[in-house]
C-alpha positions as CSV (number, residue, x, y, z in Angstrom):
1,M,0.1,-0.5,0.1
2,V,2.5,2.2,0.6
3,Q,4.9,3.6,-2.2
4,E,9.0,4.1,-2.0
5,D,9.3,7.2,-1.1
6,D,6.2,7.1,1.6
7,L,8.9,4.7,3.8
8,V,11.1,7.6,4.3
9,E,10.2,9.1,7.4
10,Y,11.4,11.8,9.5
11,G,12.1,13.4,13.0
12,F,10.4,10.9,16.0
13,R,9.3,8.4,13.8
14,R,12.4,7.4,12.2
15,V,14.4,7.5,15.6
16,I,12.3,4.8,16.8
17,I,12.8,2.7,13.9
18,T,15.9,3.0,13.8
19,I,16.7,1.9,17.8
20,T,14.0,-1.3,17.0
21,A,15.9,-2.2,14.1
22,V,19.4,-1.6,16.0
23,M,18.5,-3.5,18.4
24,C,16.6,-6.7,16.3
25,A,20.3,-6.8,14.6
26,L,22.4,-6.7,18.0
27,L,20.1,-9.1,19.6
28,E,20.9,-11.9,16.3
29,I,24.4,-10.9,16.0
30,V,25.8,-10.7,19.9
31,D,23.7,-14.3,20.0
32,T,25.5,-15.4,17.5
33,T,28.5,-14.8,19.6
34,I,27.7,-15.0,23.4
35,V,27.6,-18.9,22.5
36,N,30.6,-19.1,22.6
37,V,31.4,-18.9,26.0
38,A,29.0,-20.9,27.7
39,L,29.7,-23.9,26.2
40,T,32.2,-25.3,28.6
41,D,29.3,-24.7,31.1
42,M,27.0,-26.2,28.5
43,R,29.0,-29.1,28.4
44,G,28.8,-29.8,32.5
45,S,24.8,-29.5,32.3
46,L,24.1,-31.4,29.7
47,G,26.4,-33.9,29.6
48,A,27.3,-33.2,26.3
49,T,30.8,-33.7,24.4
50,L,32.8,-31.3,22.2
51,T,31.8,-32.0,18.9
52,D,28.0,-32.3,20.8
53,V,28.1,-29.0,22.1
54,A,29.7,-27.2,19.0
55,W,26.2,-28.2,16.9
56,V,24.7,-25.2,18.9
57,I,26.7,-22.5,17.2
58,T,26.3,-25.0,13.1
59,A,22.4,-25.2,13.9
60,Y,22.2,-21.7,14.9
61,A,24.1,-20.6,11.8
62,I,22.7,-23.3,8.7
63,A,19.5,-21.7,9.8
64,N,20.5,-18.4,9.1
65,V,22.2,-18.8,6.2
66,I,19.3,-20.2,5.0
67,V,16.8,-18.1,6.1
68,I,18.6,-14.2,4.7
69,P,18.6,-15.4,1.2
70,M,14.9,-15.7,1.0
71,T,14.0,-12.8,3.5
72,S,13.4,-10.4,1.2
73,W,10.5,-12.8,-0.5
74,L,9.3,-13.8,2.3
75,S,8.5,-9.9,3.8
76,Q,6.6,-9.4,0.0
77,Q,4.9,-12.7,0.9
78,F,3.4,-11.7,4.4
79,G,3.6,-8.2,4.4
80,R,7.1,-7.0,5.8
81,K,6.0,-5.9,9.3
82,N,3.8,-8.8,10.0
83,Y,6.9,-10.9,9.5
84,F,9.3,-8.5,11.0
85,A,7.5,-9.0,13.9
86,A,6.5,-12.8,13.8
87,S,10.3,-13.2,13.5
88,I,10.8,-11.2,16.9
89,I,8.1,-13.4,18.3
90,L,9.9,-16.6,16.4
91,F,13.0,-15.8,18.0
92,T,12.2,-14.6,21.4
93,V,9.6,-17.4,22.2
94,S,12.7,-20.1,21.0
95,S,15.4,-17.7,23.2
96,F,12.7,-19.1,25.7
97,L,13.1,-22.9,25.0
98,C,16.6,-22.7,24.8
99,G,16.8,-21.8,28.2
100,N,14.4,-24.4,30.0
101,A,16.2,-27.6,27.0
102,D,17.0,-30.6,29.1
103,N,19.2,-32.3,26.9
104,I,21.9,-31.0,24.4
105,W,19.6,-32.3,21.2
106,E,16.3,-29.7,22.4
107,L,18.8,-27.4,22.7
108,V,20.5,-27.7,19.0
109,A,16.9,-28.0,17.2
110,F,15.3,-24.8,19.5
111,R,19.1,-23.3,18.3
112,F,17.7,-24.4,14.6
113,I,14.1,-22.3,15.4
114,Q,15.7,-19.0,16.4
115,G,18.4,-18.6,13.8
116,L,15.2,-19.2,11.5
117,G,13.8,-16.0,13.5
118,G,16.9,-14.0,13.7
119,G,18.6,-14.4,10.3
120,A,15.1,-12.3,9.2
121,L,16.4,-9.4,11.3
122,L,19.4,-8.7,10.4
123,V,18.7,-8.0,7.0
124,T,15.4,-6.9,7.2
125,A,16.1,-4.7,9.7
126,Q,18.9,-3.3,7.2
127,T,16.5,-2.5,4.6
128,I,14.0,-1.0,6.9
129,I,16.7,1.5,8.0
130,T,17.7,1.8,4.7
131,E,14.3,2.7,3.6
132,S,13.6,5.0,6.4
133,Y,16.1,7.6,5.4
134,P,16.3,9.9,2.3
135,K,18.6,8.6,-0.6
136,A,21.3,11.7,0.0
137,K,20.7,9.9,4.1
138,R,22.4,6.5,3.3
139,G,25.4,6.5,4.2
140,M,24.7,7.5,7.6
141,A,22.3,4.9,7.5
142,Q,24.9,2.2,6.8
143,A,26.4,3.7,9.5
144,I,24.0,3.5,12.2
145,Y,23.1,-0.4,11.2
146,G,27.0,-0.6,10.9
147,M,27.8,-0.2,14.8
148,G,24.7,-2.7,15.5
149,V,26.9,-5.2,13.3
150,I,30.3,-4.2,14.9
151,V,29.8,-3.7,18.1
152,G,27.9,-6.7,18.5
153,P,30.1,-10.2,18.2
154,T,31.9,-8.2,20.5
155,L,29.4,-7.6,23.5
156,G,28.9,-11.2,23.2
157,P,31.7,-12.5,24.6
158,P,32.4,-10.1,27.8
159,L,28.1,-10.0,28.2
160,G,27.6,-14.3,28.2
161,G,31.4,-14.4,30.3
162,Y,29.5,-12.0,32.8
163,L,25.5,-14.1,32.4
164,V,27.2,-17.3,33.3
165,D,30.1,-16.7,35.8
166,N,27.7,-14.7,38.1
167,F,24.3,-16.6,36.8
168,S,24.0,-19.6,35.0
169,W,24.0,-20.4,30.9
170,P,20.2,-20.1,30.6
171,Y,20.2,-16.0,31.0
172,I,22.5,-15.4,28.0
173,F,19.1,-17.1,26.1
174,Y,16.8,-15.3,28.9
175,I,18.1,-12.1,28.3
176,N,16.3,-11.6,24.9
177,I,13.4,-12.0,26.3
178,P,12.4,-9.0,28.0
179,L,13.7,-7.5,24.8
180,G,12.2,-9.0,22.1
181,I,9.4,-7.8,23.5
182,I,9.9,-4.2,23.8
183,A,11.0,-4.8,19.8
184,T,7.7,-7.2,19.0
185,F,5.8,-3.9,20.5
186,L,7.6,-0.9,18.7
187,T,7.7,-2.7,15.2
188,I,3.9,-3.3,15.1
189,T,3.0,0.7,16.7
190,F,5.6,2.2,13.7
191,V,6.9,-0.5,11.1
192,K,5.2,0.3,7.5
193,S,5.2,-2.5,5.3
194,P,6.1,-1.7,1.5
195,K,3.9,-2.4,-1.9
196,Y,6.2,-4.2,-4.0
197,G,4.1,-6.6,-6.0
198,E,1.6,-9.4,-5.7
199,K,1.7,-12.1,-3.0
200,L,1.8,-15.7,-4.8
201,K,-0.5,-18.4,-4.4
202,A,0.8,-21.7,-2.3
203,N,1.4,-23.0,-6.4
204,Q,3.8,-20.9,-7.4
205,V,5.6,-20.7,-4.7
206,D,9.3,-21.6,-5.8
207,W,9.2,-24.8,-2.8
208,W,12.4,-26.3,-5.2
209,G,14.0,-23.5,-4.7
210,I,13.8,-23.6,-1.7
211,V,14.8,-26.9,-1.6
212,F,18.1,-27.2,-3.5
213,L,18.9,-23.8,-1.8
214,A,18.7,-25.0,2.0
215,S,20.7,-28.6,0.8
216,F,23.8,-26.2,-0.8
217,I,24.2,-23.8,2.2
218,G,23.0,-26.6,5.3
219,S,25.6,-29.4,3.6
220,L,28.4,-26.4,3.3
221,Q,28.0,-24.6,7.0
222,F,28.2,-28.4,8.4
223,V,31.4,-29.2,6.0
224,L,32.9,-25.6,7.0
225,E,31.9,-26.7,11.2
226,H,32.7,-30.1,10.7
227,G,35.7,-30.3,8.5
228,Q,39.1,-29.6,11.1
229,Q,37.4,-32.6,13.8
230,D,36.4,-35.7,11.5
231,D,39.8,-35.2,9.1
232,W,37.9,-33.8,6.1
233,F,37.6,-35.5,2.7
234,N,38.9,-38.8,4.9
235,D,35.3,-38.8,6.1
236,N,32.5,-39.9,4.3
237,L,29.6,-37.9,6.1
238,I,31.8,-35.1,4.6
239,V,32.5,-35.5,1.4
240,F,28.5,-37.2,0.6
241,L,27.5,-33.3,1.9
242,S,30.5,-31.5,-0.3
243,A,29.1,-33.0,-3.4
244,V,24.9,-32.7,-2.5
245,S,26.4,-28.8,-1.2
246,V,28.1,-28.4,-5.1
247,F,25.2,-29.8,-6.8
248,G,22.8,-27.8,-4.5
249,L,23.7,-24.8,-5.9
250,L,24.6,-25.5,-9.3
251,A,20.8,-26.9,-9.5
252,F,19.3,-24.1,-7.4
253,I,21.6,-21.2,-9.9
254,W,19.3,-23.3,-12.6
255,R,16.5,-23.3,-11.3
256,E,16.0,-19.7,-10.4
257,S,17.4,-18.5,-13.8
258,T,14.7,-20.3,-15.3
259,Y,11.7,-20.0,-12.9
260,K,8.7,-17.4,-12.6
261,Y,8.6,-16.7,-9.6
262,P,12.3,-17.3,-8.0
263,I,12.5,-17.4,-4.1
264,V,15.8,-15.5,-4.4
265,N,16.3,-13.2,-7.5
266,L,19.6,-13.6,-9.3
267,S,19.3,-10.9,-11.9
268,V,20.0,-7.9,-9.0
269,L,23.9,-9.5,-9.6
270,K,24.0,-7.7,-12.8
271,D,24.7,-4.4,-10.6
272,S,28.3,-4.4,-11.1
273,N,28.8,-2.6,-8.2
274,L,26.3,-5.3,-5.6
275,R,29.2,-8.3,-8.1
276,I,32.1,-6.4,-6.4
277,G,30.7,-5.6,-3.0
278,T,29.3,-9.6,-2.6
279,I,33.2,-10.3,-2.6
280,M,34.1,-7.7,-0.8
281,T,32.0,-8.3,2.1
282,F,32.4,-12.3,2.0
283,I,36.7,-11.0,2.9
284,L,35.4,-9.0,5.2
285,G,33.3,-11.7,7.0
286,F,36.4,-13.6,6.8
287,G,38.5,-11.1,8.8
288,L,35.8,-10.0,11.7
289,Y,34.4,-12.8,12.6
290,G,37.6,-14.9,12.3
291,S,39.9,-12.0,14.3
292,T,36.5,-12.2,17.0
293,L,37.2,-16.0,17.0
294,I,41.4,-16.3,17.1
295,I,42.2,-13.9,19.7
296,P,39.6,-14.7,22.7
297,I,40.7,-18.4,21.8
298,Y,44.7,-17.5,22.4
299,T,43.7,-15.3,25.1
300,Q,41.9,-18.3,26.6
301,S,44.1,-21.4,25.8
302,V,47.3,-19.7,25.5
303,L,47.7,-16.7,28.0
304,G,44.8,-18.6,30.5
305,W,42.7,-15.5,30.6
306,T,39.1,-15.9,32.0
307,A,35.6,-15.5,29.9
308,T,34.6,-12.4,31.2
309,D,38.5,-10.5,30.5
310,A,39.0,-12.2,26.9
311,G,35.9,-10.5,25.4
312,L,36.2,-7.1,27.4
313,L,40.0,-7.1,25.7
314,L,38.0,-6.8,22.1
315,I,35.8,-4.0,23.5
316,P,38.4,-0.5,23.2
317,G,38.7,-1.6,19.4
318,S,34.7,-1.5,18.6
319,I,33.9,1.6,20.5
320,T,37.1,2.8,17.8
321,T,35.0,1.4,15.3
322,A,31.8,2.3,17.0
323,F,32.8,6.5,16.8
324,M,34.1,6.0,13.7
325,M,31.1,4.8,11.7
326,P,29.0,8.2,12.1
327,I,32.5,9.8,10.6
328,I,32.9,7.8,7.5
329,G,29.3,8.1,7.2
330,K,29.5,11.9,6.8
331,L,32.5,11.5,4.6
332,I,30.7,9.4,2.2
333,Q,28.4,12.3,2.0
334,R,30.9,14.6,0.7
335,G,31.6,12.4,-1.4
336,V,34.5,10.5,-0.6
337,P,35.0,7.7,-3.1
338,Q,34.5,4.9,-1.3
339,G,36.8,2.6,-3.3
340,Y,39.8,4.4,-1.6
341,M,37.9,4.5,1.9
342,V,38.0,0.6,1.0
343,A,41.7,-0.3,0.3
344,V,42.9,2.5,3.0
345,G,40.7,-0.1,5.6
346,F,42.2,-3.4,3.7
347,F,45.5,-1.5,4.3
348,V,45.1,-1.4,7.7
349,F,44.1,-4.4,8.5
350,F,47.1,-5.5,7.2
351,L,49.2,-3.6,9.7
352,F,46.7,-4.5,12.8
353,T,47.3,-8.3,11.4
354,F,51.6,-8.1,11.2
355,W,51.4,-5.9,14.3
356,M,49.9,-8.8,16.4
357,R,52.1,-11.3,15.2
358,N,55.1,-9.6,16.1
359,I,53.8,-8.7,19.7
360,I,52.3,-12.7,20.4
361,T,54.1,-14.1,23.2
362,P,53.2,-17.1,25.4
363,D,53.6,-14.5,28.3
364,T,52.1,-11.3,26.3
365,G,49.8,-8.9,28.7
366,A,46.5,-6.6,27.8
367,E,48.5,-3.4,27.5
368,H,50.6,-5.0,24.9
369,M,47.4,-6.0,22.5
370,F,45.6,-2.6,23.3
371,W,46.8,-0.8,20.1
372,P,46.8,-3.8,17.7
373,L,42.7,-3.8,18.7
374,I,42.1,-0.2,18.0
375,L,43.9,-0.3,14.7
376,R,41.9,-3.3,14.4
377,G,38.6,-0.9,15.2
378,V,39.6,1.9,12.9
379,G,40.2,-0.9,10.3
380,L,36.7,-2.5,10.5
381,G,35.1,1.6,10.4
382,L,36.7,1.9,6.9
383,L,35.8,-1.4,5.5
384,F,31.7,-2.0,6.7
385,V,30.2,1.3,6.2
386,P,32.1,1.8,2.7
387,I,31.6,-1.8,1.8
388,T,27.9,-2.1,2.4
389,T,26.9,1.4,1.0
390,L,28.7,0.6,-2.3
391,S,26.8,-2.8,-2.9
392,L,23.1,-1.4,-2.4
393,S,24.3,2.2,-3.8
394,T,23.2,1.5,-7.6
395,L,19.6,-0.3,-6.2
396,N,16.1,0.5,-5.8
397,G,13.1,0.1,-4.5
398,K,12.8,-4.4,-4.0
399,N,15.9,-4.6,-5.3
400,I,17.7,-3.2,-1.7
401,G,16.1,-5.5,0.1
402,E,17.6,-8.4,-2.1
403,G,21.2,-6.6,-2.4
404,A,21.1,-6.7,1.4
405,A,20.5,-10.3,1.4
406,F,23.4,-11.4,-0.3
407,T,26.0,-9.2,1.3
408,G,23.8,-10.3,4.5
409,M,24.4,-13.9,3.2
410,M,28.2,-13.5,2.6
411,R,29.1,-12.3,4.9
412,Q,28.6,-14.8,7.3
413,L,29.3,-17.2,4.5
414,G,32.9,-15.6,4.8
415,G,33.0,-16.2,8.5
416,S,32.2,-19.9,8.0
417,F,35.2,-19.8,5.8
418,G,37.2,-18.2,7.6
419,I,36.4,-20.3,11.2
420,A,36.7,-23.3,9.3
421,L,39.8,-22.6,7.9
422,I,41.7,-21.1,10.8
423,T,40.7,-24.1,13.3
424,T,42.5,-25.9,10.6
425,F,45.2,-24.5,10.2
426,I,45.9,-23.6,13.7
427,T,46.3,-27.8,14.7
428,R,47.8,-28.1,11.6
429,F,50.3,-25.7,11.8
430,S,51.1,-26.6,15.4
431,Q,51.8,-30.3,14.7
432,E,54.1,-28.7,12.1
433,H,56.4,-26.6,14.5
434,R,56.3,-29.5,16.9
435,V,57.9,-31.5,15.0
436,N,60.5,-28.8,14.2
437,L,61.0,-27.7,17.9
438,I,61.9,-30.9,18.8
439,A,64.1,-31.7,16.4
440,H,66.2,-28.6,17.7
441,L,65.9,-30.1,21.0
442,D,69.3,-31.9,21.5
443,I,70.3,-33.7,24.2
444,T,73.8,-32.9,24.2
445,K,73.7,-29.3,24.3
446,V,74.8,-27.8,27.7
447,E,72.2,-25.0,28.2
448,L,69.2,-27.9,27.8
449,Q,70.7,-30.4,30.3
450,T,71.2,-27.5,33.3
451,R,67.7,-27.0,32.6
452,I,66.8,-30.0,32.8
453,Q,68.7,-30.4,35.8
454,Q,67.0,-27.2,37.7
455,L,63.9,-28.7,37.0
456,Q,64.2,-31.7,38.7
457,A,66.1,-29.9,42.0
458,G,63.1,-27.8,41.7
459,F,60.4,-30.8,41.8
460,M,62.8,-32.5,44.4
461,S,63.0,-29.8,46.6
462,K,59.0,-29.9,46.9
463,G,59.8,-34.2,48.1
464,F,59.4,-36.3,44.9
465,T,62.1,-38.3,44.0
466,P,65.2,-37.8,41.6
467,N,63.2,-40.1,38.8
468,E,59.8,-38.5,39.3
469,A,61.2,-35.1,39.6
470,L,62.8,-36.2,36.2
471,A,59.2,-37.6,34.6
472,K,58.2,-34.5,35.7
473,A,60.9,-31.5,34.3
474,Y,60.2,-33.4,31.2
475,Q,56.7,-32.9,31.4
476,V,56.9,-28.9,32.0
477,L,59.7,-29.6,28.6
478,D,57.0,-31.2,26.9
479,F,54.6,-28.3,28.1
480,T,56.6,-25.7,27.0
481,V,57.3,-26.9,23.3
482,T,53.5,-27.4,22.8
483,K,52.8,-24.1,23.9
484,Q,55.6,-22.6,22.2
485,S,54.3,-24.7,19.3
486,T,50.4,-22.7,19.5
487,V,52.1,-19.5,19.5
488,M,54.2,-19.5,16.5
489,S,50.9,-21.3,14.6
490,Y,49.0,-18.2,15.9
491,M,52.0,-15.9,14.6
492,D,51.6,-17.8,11.1
493,I,47.5,-17.0,11.0
494,F,47.7,-13.5,11.3
495,M,50.9,-13.5,8.9
496,Y,48.2,-14.8,6.2
497,L,45.8,-13.0,7.0
498,G,47.3,-10.0,6.8
499,I,48.9,-11.2,2.9
500,M,45.0,-11.8,2.0
501,F,44.3,-8.1,3.3
502,L,46.8,-6.5,0.9
503,L,46.0,-9.1,-1.8
504,C,42.3,-7.1,-1.9
505,I,43.4,-4.1,-2.5
506,P,44.0,-4.1,-6.3
507,I,40.9,-5.3,-6.7
508,I,39.1,-1.5,-5.8
509,F,41.8,-0.2,-8.2
510,F,40.1,-2.4,-10.9
511,I,36.5,-1.3,-9.8
512,K,37.7,2.0,-10.6
513,K,38.8,1.3,-14.2
514,S,35.6,-0.5,-15.5
515,K,32.7,1.6,-17.3
516,N,30.3,1.0,-15.6
517,I,30.3,2.0,-12.3
518,V,28.5,4.5,-11.1
519,N,30.3,6.9,-8.4
520,P,28.1,6.4,-5.5
521,A,27.7,10.2,-4.2
522,D,26.6,10.3,-7.4
523,A,24.5,7.9,-7.3
524,M,22.8,9.3,-3.8
525,H,21.6,12.7,-4.9
């Protein structure tokens, strides 16, 4: 019923709509990472293995990635307001059920349902924000949304750590309930539904498209999450699901290109900005989720920090990002070319990874990591808004939602790829370094003999027999070697991440040269 320009809001209504949308996006993103901290407690109280508990994350991610591309079609089918409100209600109810789960598989099932509700929140929130602002102010709109998306992953761990340390793990789900109720109320009162075409009858719905999409993305997510622990392609299930994923993708592309009412409109990708934007978003997801994963793991497993401390470490960097967002939104409105900002952003990210590589030791303090993480915050700020605005800058009306769905999906997939590759390489590199380090331990060297004698003497003074003390001395040595090899593998990861970001810079100059590119600053006026 509402035309595109009528969706632009002003004054108080726009503030309320923006708050609602950002709150929903935050709910969904914080929930992706808040669980990471609570996994150990869940294992204890639900009696599950580490592999089982990983499903709490996997199920949510799979549901997210399946539902994200379909959001634009679903909000057209049921009306955006109804769909957005229904998603929040689904998310809130399943949060309550997650907190009450009695065994691990109940929890996993409810997490999947929660993911189906949550995936919608992210993209629909982005579309609502983008459309509530006039074209000239869209850079600002993306900046406000971006604050939510970037601060979210870093708020998760400290918040989760605090709730788990002071209450119990179900509270990380219960905290969504009051917020969900407020968001539902605000959505029903303030959000408008655009009219972009007719609803489809049940027999016109692209059911096959849904099946192919779910099989392609669901299998891919599973392979990425479980590849390392099941030894990649030596595992029959992984091989089978990889095949399903490839087949699903091809079938999906064929179906969407030929069917009259496709569930995902692939023709949006004809827009060259969106094409380049999706590639960039993938890399951004890789860097954002990858480095959010690697730093808490390093601080907890190597430095022995608590969950809360590990989470708090990332906060100054997020605040930096949040602080930069509006500034960058302003710069985009003034017409600073976004390609240049992205190039600088990738370079800053490279500096961050290189710096981290140089300061990582088995006993690095928080003060050493403070400035590199601030630098990471600056890099993310320079990347997020320009990439998102660049992707959506030349789209109109119905296409905005479809474009946002693509970038959202690619960011999540980039994150999954990043996490899968990083965990694999940490394991592989640690083994390599361990072998190399042991090769250098030469028992005929005086330093090594002295070290072992010192350790042995230390244990004997505590009342162990000489033989027990010697065995303990070797254990200490073994532990030191393992720790060193782990630290060296983190150094490698940071170096490779840095090289990846450096290699991304040329893509930008490649954009500038293509003739059909539209300068986003012109597209906005």
